[in-house]
C-alpha positions, 0 to 999 in steps of 0.5 A: 319489864319489857321483854326487849330490854335485856336484849337492848342491854346486852348489846350496848354492853358489846358496843360499850366494851368494843368501843373500850378496846379500840380507844385502847389501841389506838392510845397502845398505838400512839403511846408506842408511836412516842416512846420508840420515837423516844427512843431512837440511836444514832444508828437510826438516823443512818440507817440505810449508810452502809448500802450499796448504790447501783449506777447503771451509767443511765444517770450519767451526763453524756452531754446528748 
């Protein structure tokens, strides 16, 4: 048995574990985004409807 094969095997398993975790995070994010999109309420469409509009006068047409 070669001396470096054990180290390479461990590096391979660690790489596999990180890859699996990364794929799991991407899949979980996608599923969560789809769930949140499907669970919207009518209020979500109008989330800024009650915000006060600040008018500073600079947007008014004064005809100059």
